[in-house]
C-alpha positions as CSV (number, residue, x, y, z in Angstrom):
1,M,-15.4,-0.8,-20.3
2,G,-18.5,-0.3,-22.4
3,R,-21.6,1.7,-21.9
4,G,-25.0,1.1,-20.6
5,P,-26.8,1.2,-17.3
6,F,-24.6,0.8,-14.2
7,P,-26.7,1.7,-11.2
8,T,-24.0,1.3,-8.6
9,E,-21.3,3.2,-10.6
10,L,-19.2,5.6,-8.5
11,D,-18.8,8.4,-11.0
12,D,-17.8,10.8,-8.2
13,G,-14.9,12.7,-9.6
14,P,-11.1,12.7,-9.3
15,S,-11.1,12.6,-5.5
16,G,-14.0,10.2,-5.0
17,I,-14.2,6.6,-3.9
18,G,-14.7,5.4,-7.5
19,E,-11.4,6.9,-8.5
20,R,-9.7,5.5,-5.4
21,I,-10.9,2.0,-6.2
22,R,-9.8,2.4,-9.8
23,K,-6.3,3.5,-8.8
24,V,-5.7,1.0,-6.0
25,G,-7.2,-1.9,-8.1
26,R,-5.5,-0.8,-11.3
27,E,-8.7,-0.8,-13.2
28,Y,-7.5,0.3,-16.6
29,G,-7.8,-1.4,-19.9
30,T,-4.8,-3.7,-20.6
31,V,-4.4,-2.6,-24.2
32,T,-5.8,0.9,-24.3
33,G,-5.1,2.0,-20.7
34,R,-8.6,3.4,-20.6
35,P,-10.1,3.8,-17.1
36,R,-12.7,1.2,-16.3
37,R,-16.0,2.0,-14.7
38,C,-16.0,1.2,-11.0
39,G,-18.8,1.0,-8.5
40,W,-20.1,-0.6,-5.4
41,F,-21.0,-4.3,-5.5
42,D,-24.3,-4.8,-7.3
43,A,-25.9,-7.9,-5.6
44,V,-29.0,-7.7,-7.8
45,A,-27.0,-8.0,-11.1
46,A,-24.6,-10.6,-9.6
47,R,-27.4,-12.7,-8.2
48,H,-29.1,-12.7,-11.6
49,T,-25.9,-13.6,-13.4
50,A,-25.1,-16.4,-10.9
51,A,-28.6,-17.8,-11.5
52,L,-28.2,-17.6,-15.3
53,G,-24.8,-19.3,-15.2
54,D,-25.9,-21.9,-12.7
55,V,-23.0,-20.8,-10.4
56,D,-22.4,-23.1,-7.4
57,E,-19.9,-21.0,-5.5
58,L,-18.4,-17.5,-5.5
59,A,-14.9,-15.9,-5.8
60,V,-14.4,-12.5,-4.2
61,M,-11.5,-10.9,-6.0
62,L,-9.6,-7.7,-5.1
63,L,-10.9,-7.6,-1.5
64,D,-7.7,-5.8,-0.5
65,V,-8.7,-2.8,-2.7
66,L,-11.5,-2.0,-0.2
67,S,-9.1,-1.8,2.8
68,G,-9.0,1.7,4.3
69,L,-12.6,2.6,3.5
70,D,-14.7,3.6,6.5
71,E,-17.9,2.0,5.0
72,L,-18.8,-0.3,2.2
73,R,-22.0,-0.3,0.3
74,I,-23.8,-3.1,-1.5
75,G,-26.5,-2.5,-4.0
76,I,-29.4,-4.7,-2.8
77,A,-32.3,-3.4,-4.9
78,Y,-33.1,-0.7,-7.4
79,E,-35.8,2.0,-7.3
80,G,-37.1,3.8,-10.3
81,H,-40.3,4.5,-12.3
82,G,-42.3,4.5,-9.1
83,Q,-41.3,1.0,-8.0
84,R,-38.7,-1.1,-6.3
85,F,-36.9,-3.9,-8.1
86,D,-35.4,-6.7,-6.0
87,T,-34.7,-8.7,-9.2
88,F,-32.8,-7.6,-12.3
89,P,-35.0,-5.8,-14.8
90,A,-34.9,-7.4,-18.3
91,D,-35.2,-4.0,-20.0
92,A,-32.1,-1.8,-20.1
93,F,-34.1,1.3,-20.6
94,L,-36.0,0.5,-17.4
95,L,-32.7,-0.2,-15.6
96,D,-31.3,3.1,-16.8
97,G,-33.9,5.1,-14.9
98,C,-33.2,3.3,-11.6
99,R,-31.0,4.2,-8.7
100,P,-29.6,1.7,-6.3
101,V,-30.9,0.9,-2.8
102,Y,-27.8,0.3,-0.6
103,E,-27.0,-1.7,2.4
104,T,-24.0,-0.2,4.3
105,L,-21.5,-2.2,6.2
106,P,-18.5,-1.0,8.2
107,G,-15.1,-1.0,6.4
108,W,-11.7,-1.9,7.8
109,R,-8.4,-0.1,8.0
110,E,-6.1,-3.1,8.2
111,D,-3.9,-4.1,5.3
112,I,-5.2,-7.6,4.5
113,S,-2.7,-8.4,1.7
114,R,-0.8,-10.8,4.1
115,A,-3.9,-12.8,5.0
116,R,-3.6,-16.4,4.1
117,K,-6.7,-17.9,5.8
118,L,-10.1,-16.6,6.5
119,T,-9.4,-16.1,10.2
120,D,-6.5,-13.7,9.2
121,L,-9.1,-11.2,7.9
122,P,-10.5,-8.5,10.1
123,A,-14.1,-9.2,11.4
124,A,-15.5,-6.4,9.1
125,A,-13.9,-8.0,6.0
126,R,-15.3,-11.4,7.0
127,R,-18.8,-9.9,7.6
128,Y,-18.6,-8.2,4.1
129,V,-17.7,-11.5,2.4
130,D,-20.4,-13.4,4.4
131,R,-23.0,-10.8,3.4
132,L,-22.1,-11.2,-0.3
133,G,-22.6,-14.9,-0.1
134,A,-25.9,-14.5,1.7
135,L,-27.2,-12.0,-0.8
136,L,-26.2,-14.3,-3.7
137,E,-27.4,-17.4,-1.9
138,R,-24.1,-19.2,-2.6
139,P,-21.0,-19.9,-0.6
140,V,-17.8,-17.9,-1.1
141,S,-15.0,-20.4,-1.7
142,I,-12.2,-18.1,-2.9
143,I,-11.1,-14.7,-1.7
144,S,-8.2,-12.8,-3.2
145,V,-6.3,-10.2,-1.2
146,G,-3.7,-9.3,-3.8
147,P,-2.4,-10.1,-7.2
148,D,0.0,-13.0,-6.3
149,R,-1.1,-16.6,-6.2
150,E,-0.3,-16.9,-2.5
151,Q,-2.7,-14.1,-1.8
152,T,-5.6,-16.4,-2.6
153,I,-7.6,-17.7,0.3
154,R,-9.5,-20.9,-0.1
155,V,-12.5,-21.0,2.2
156,S,-13.4,-24.5,3.3
């Protein structure tokens, strides 16, 4: 939804990863049915938002949507205007001219929708979740692996 800078957006066409994530994750407007913009996880924006909201813990939703991808990317910084930004720029025009700096992690092929505890997840999925927590400097306490209530993993 909406417009504006989205450095990690996957606007890679009808056969790209962005479209795959949109279809598998059912990322369409509830009322309009309009396709939502999808992209890799943006740790810079998420860290900024978590700090502004005084967030204590994280929930990783729709982890199952990433199953089957060979690799996953996480936006860890931005580059643009001759500089690198490790923190979120306050100016949208500045952000608009930036491109993401990615960290790449291995993906997993396993269907994780039946996972009910953290140890049920493949090692690559656990590493991905752990990395998100480390980048945002907050613990991940909830992981969803599907739309049903029982597909919610509480991490102790």
